[in-house]
C-alpha angles and dihedrals in degrees: 000000000000123000118219094198138013090256109074127165114191119223105262094200090066091068104027133037112233117241122226088254091056091051090051091050092051090046090051093050095046095047096048110135119236124214120267116267127198090235088066089075104060118168110247126188129207089208119060101215113049114160108221094188139013093264091059091046090053090049093050090046092049091052090049092240125147111248141166125225110240096177 
């Protein structure tokens, strides 16, 4: 077996069968909730070109692109 880096952790399940308690412990660690972060609520638009101010609206209009006024 070749090692890609100097840090190698062998797969434990190849040598030992996991017990039901071990599965529950892994399940509990993987499904731990993380606290809410403001970056979780990112503003998404259905339409691509939404003019947020009159300057953006003028730019879209000058380019001949379809846009929606969001202001």
